MIMI-959860 format. One record per residue (C-alpha): residue number from 1; x negated, z negated, y. Coordinates in Angstrom, 1 decimal. Each point is the difference from the previous one (the first is absolute). Example, Ala and Ser with C-alpha at 12.3 -4.5 7.8 and 13.67 -1.06 7.14 Angstrom:
BEGIN
REC num     c1     c3     c2
REC   1  -12.3   -7.8   -4.5
REC   2   -1.4    0.7    3.4
END
This chain:
BEGIN
REC num     c1     c3     c2
REC   1   -2.2  111.4   85.2
REC   2   -3.0   -1.5    0.6
REC   3   -3.3    1.2   -2.0
REC   4   -0.8   -0.7   -4.0
REC   5   -1.7   -2.5   -0.6
REC   6   -2.8    0.9   -2.4
REC   7   -1.0   -2.7   -2.2
REC   8   -4.4   -0.3   -0.7
REC   9    0.9   -2.8   -2.4
REC  10    1.7    2.5   -2.4
REC  11   -2.5    3.1    0.4
REC  12   -2.4   -2.7   -1.2
REC  13    1.2   -2.4   -2.7
REC  14    1.4    4.2   -1.3
REC  15   -4.0    1.3    0.2
REC  16   -0.7   -2.7   -1.8
REC  17    2.2    0.7   -2.6
REC  18   -1.0    3.5    0.3
REC  19   -3.4   -0.8   -0.2
REC  20    0.7   -2.4   -3.5
REC  21    2.4    2.9   -1.5
REC  22   -2.8    2.6    0.5
REC  23   -2.1   -2.1   -2.4
REC  24    2.0    0.0   -2.7
REC  25    0.0    3.9    0.3
REC  26   -4.2    0.5    0.3
REC  27   -3.2   -0.6   -2.3
REC  28   -1.2    2.0   -2.8
REC  29    1.6    1.9   -2.9
REC  30   -2.1   -1.4   -3.2
REC  31   -1.2    2.7   -2.7
REC  32    3.8   -0.5   -1.8
REC  33    0.6   -1.4   -3.8
REC  34    0.2    2.4   -2.4
REC  35    1.8   -2.3   -3.3
REC  36   -0.3    0.8   -2.6
REC  37   -3.2   -0.3   -3.6
REC  38   -1.1    4.1    1.9
REC  39   -2.0   -2.0    2.9
REC  40   -3.2   -1.2   -1.0
REC  41    0.0   -2.8    2.7
REC  42    1.3   -2.4   -2.0
REC  43   -2.4    0.3   -2.5
REC  44   -3.0   -0.9    2.8
REC  45   -2.6   -2.1    0.0
REC  46    1.5   -3.0    2.3
REC  47    3.9    1.4   -0.8
REC  48    2.2    1.4    2.6
REC  49   -0.7   -1.3    3.5
REC  50    1.4    0.9    3.8
REC  51   -0.4   -1.8    2.7
REC  52    3.3    0.6    3.0
REC  53   -0.2   -1.5    2.9
REC  54    2.8   -1.4    2.0
REC  55    1.7    3.7    1.2
REC  56   -1.3    2.1   -2.9
REC  57    2.5    1.9   -2.0
REC  58   -1.2    0.8   -3.9
REC  59    2.4    2.5   -2.4
REC  60    0.6   -1.0   -3.9
REC  61    0.8    3.5   -2.0
REC  62    1.6    0.5   -3.1
REC  63   -1.2    3.6   -1.0
REC  64    2.3    2.5   -2.2
REC  65   -0.1    1.5   -2.9
REC  66    1.3    3.1    0.1
REC  67   -1.0    2.5    1.1
REC  68   -3.4   -2.7    0.1
REC  69   -1.4   -0.3    3.1
REC  70   -3.6    0.0    0.6
REC  71    0.3   -4.3    0.3
REC  72    2.1    0.1   -3.8
REC  73   -0.5   -1.3   -2.7
REC  74    0.4    1.6   -3.7
REC  75    3.0   -1.9   -1.2
REC  76    2.5   -1.1    2.9
REC  77   -0.9   -4.2    0.7
REC  78    3.2   -2.2    0.5
REC  79   -1.2   -3.1    2.3
REC  80    1.6   -2.7    2.7
REC  81   -1.9   -1.0    2.6
REC  82   -0.4   -3.1    1.2
REC  83   -1.7   -2.4    3.5
REC  84   -0.7   -3.0   -1.9
REC  85   -2.4   -3.1    1.2
REC  86   -3.6   -0.6   -0.5
REC  87    0.8   -2.4   -2.5
REC  88    2.6    2.7   -2.0
REC  89   -2.2    2.7    0.4
REC  90   -3.0   -1.4   -1.6
REC  91    2.3   -0.5   -3.5
REC  92    2.1    3.1   -0.2
REC  93    3.0   -1.4    1.0
REC  94    2.6   -0.2    2.0
REC  95    2.8   -2.8    0.7
REC  96    4.0    0.5   -1.4
REC  97    0.9    1.7    3.9
REC  98   -2.6    2.2    0.4
REC  99   -0.7    1.2    3.2
REC 100    0.5    4.2   -1.3
REC 101   -2.1    2.5    2.2
REC 102    1.4    3.5   -2.6
REC 103    1.1    0.8   -2.9
REC 104   -1.9    3.3   -2.2
REC 105    3.0    1.0   -1.0
REC 106    0.7    3.3    0.8
REC 107   -2.4    3.0   -1.7
REC 108    0.8    2.7    1.6
REC 109   -0.4   -1.1    3.5
REC 110   -3.1   -1.4    2.0
REC 111    0.9   -3.8    0.7
REC 112   -0.9   -1.8    3.2
REC 113    0.0   -3.0    1.3
REC 114   -1.8   -1.1    4.1
REC 115   -1.8   -3.5    0.3
REC 116   -0.4   -0.9    3.6
REC 117   -2.5   -3.0   -0.3
REC 118    2.0   -2.5    3.4
REC 119    0.1   -3.6    0.3
REC 120    3.3    0.6    1.4
REC 121    2.9    2.5   -1.0
REC 122    2.1    1.3    1.6
REC 123    2.6    1.5   -2.5
REC 124    1.7   -1.1   -2.6
REC 125   -2.1    1.3   -3.1
REC 126   -3.7   -0.5    1.8
REC 127   -2.1   -2.4   -1.9
REC 128   -2.1   -2.6    2.2
REC 129   -3.5   -1.0    0.0
REC 130   -2.7   -2.1    0.9
REC 131   -3.5    0.9    0.8
REC 132   -3.0   -1.0   -1.8
REC 133    2.2   -2.0   -3.1
REC 134    0.1    3.1   -3.4
REC 135    2.6    1.6   -1.7
REC 136    0.9    2.6   -3.1
REC 137    2.1    2.8   -0.6
REC 138    0.2   -0.4   -4.2
REC 139    1.7    2.1   -2.4
REC 140    1.3   -2.2   -3.4
REC 141    1.3    3.1   -2.0
REC 142   -1.5    1.3   -2.7
REC 143    0.8    2.8    1.3
REC 144    3.3    1.7   -1.5
REC 145    3.1   -0.2    0.5
REC 146    1.0   -2.7   -2.1
REC 147   -2.7   -2.2    1.7
REC 148    1.3    0.7    3.2
REC 149    1.3   -4.0   -0.2
REC 150   -3.1   -1.6   -0.2
REC 151   -1.4   -2.7    2.4
REC 152   -2.9   -1.0   -2.2
REC 153   -2.9    1.4   -1.1
REC 154    0.6    3.5   -0.7
REC 155   -3.0    2.6    1.7
REC 156   -1.1   -1.7    2.4
REC 157   -1.7   -2.2   -2.9
REC 158   -0.4    2.6   -2.6
REC 159   -1.0    3.0    2.7
REC 160   -1.1   -2.3    3.8
REC 161    3.0    1.8    1.1
REC 162    0.3   -2.2    3.3
REC 163   -1.6   -0.2    3.6
REC 164   -1.6   -2.4    2.5
REC 165    1.5   -0.2    3.2
REC 166   -2.5   -1.9    1.7
REC 167    1.3    0.0    3.6
REC 168   -1.6   -0.2    3.8
REC 169   -3.0   -0.4   -2.7
REC 170   -4.0    2.3    0.2
REC 171   -1.8    0.1   -3.9
REC 172   -3.3   -0.5    2.5
REC 173    2.4   -3.3    2.4
REC 174    0.9    0.2    3.6
REC 175    1.6    3.3    1.5
REC 176    1.2    2.8   -2.7
REC 177   -1.3    2.9    0.3
REC 178    1.9    3.5    0.6
REC 179    0.3    3.0   -0.9
REC 180    1.4    3.1    0.4
REC 181    2.2    0.8   -3.3
REC 182    1.8    2.9   -0.8
REC 183    3.9    0.6    0.1
REC 184    2.8    1.0   -1.8
REC 185    1.7    2.3    0.7
REC 186    3.1   -2.3   -0.6
REC 187    2.4   -1.7    2.8
REC 188   -1.2   -4.2    0.9
REC 189    3.2   -2.6   -0.8
REC 190    1.0   -3.2    0.7
REC 191   -0.9   -0.9   -3.7
REC 192    2.4    1.7   -1.4
REC 193   -0.6    1.0   -3.5
REC 194    1.2    3.8   -0.3
REC 195   -0.4    3.3   -1.6
REC 196   -2.9    2.7    1.9
REC 197    3.3    2.6   -0.7
REC 198    2.3    0.2    2.6
REC 199    3.7   -1.2    0.1
REC 200   -0.2   -2.5   -2.1
REC 201    1.1   -4.1    1.9
REC 202   -1.8   -2.8   -1.5
REC 203   -0.2   -3.5    0.0
REC 204   -3.4   -2.9   -1.3
REC 205   -0.3    0.0   -3.2
REC 206    2.5    3.3   -0.6
REC 207   -2.2    3.4    0.9
REC 208    1.9    2.6    0.4
REC 209   -0.1    1.0    4.3
REC 210   -1.5    0.2    3.6
REC 211    0.6   -2.7    2.7
REC 212   -0.2    1.6    2.9
REC 213   -3.8   -0.9    1.2
REC 214   -1.0   -2.8    2.9
REC 215   -1.3    1.6    2.9
REC 216    2.8    2.5    0.4
REC 217    2.4   -3.3    0.5
REC 218   -2.1   -0.9    2.4
REC 219    0.0    3.4    1.9
REC 220    4.0   -0.2   -0.2
REC 221    0.4   -2.9    1.9
REC 222   -2.7   -1.2    2.1
REC 223   -0.2    1.9    2.7
REC 224    4.8   -0.7    0.4
REC 225   -1.4   -3.7   -0.4
REC 226   -2.4   -1.0    2.4
REC 227   -0.1    0.3    3.7
REC 228    3.8   -2.0   -0.4
REC 229   -0.8   -2.3   -3.0
REC 230    3.7   -1.4   -1.8
REC 231    1.1   -2.3   -2.3
REC 232    0.4    1.6   -2.5
REC 233   -3.3    1.3    0.4
REC 234   -2.1   -3.7   -0.5
REC 235    2.4   -0.9   -2.9
REC 236   -1.3    3.1   -1.2
REC 237   -3.2   -1.5   -0.6
REC 238    1.6   -3.1   -0.1
REC 239    2.3   -0.1   -3.2
END
């Protein structure tokens, strides 16, 4: 039998895919947004504005009420957080089939949803963003459990509880400034909402438990895949 043939073309393609995929897990972790009326950033002059770049991550958190934590409000506040376009965000309106990010309805748990700012999402539950476009995260509930299903007004209008995301932009124009951010004592995930309490599973819009972090998934399959890329490897990227 002859010596096995090398496949330099496949290796080159695999390396390019690795670089593109690594871009999906790189970037900064932005300052987390604690979603209740105790967060004074919502009342700041000019509103709550963030300038994420493609590749960054942002944690949305619903602080628990019992036992109270450092970011808790005196009374638990019930919200559904929606991702909407610029015009809808300015009007504090969600569409009839809204893009739900996180439901704050568990007073005994800290709940989190991680947004990954990416132009193309490799997973079913990911969100896609275009650079130099504006998006809003809004809450149209009035803070009560009975008002959870409201799609218009609510605290977005009465308390200014919305976040303007100016993706790929800078407050001064040009490249956005980069600075270190404090690390949260929690694992990163792929954009699935979950509680910070172990052992609870979750899906978007449901707050029940952690998903495996992306870097761990990379470590598990990259070493085996790249010596000899196979058709199934490429299907992973192009499903």
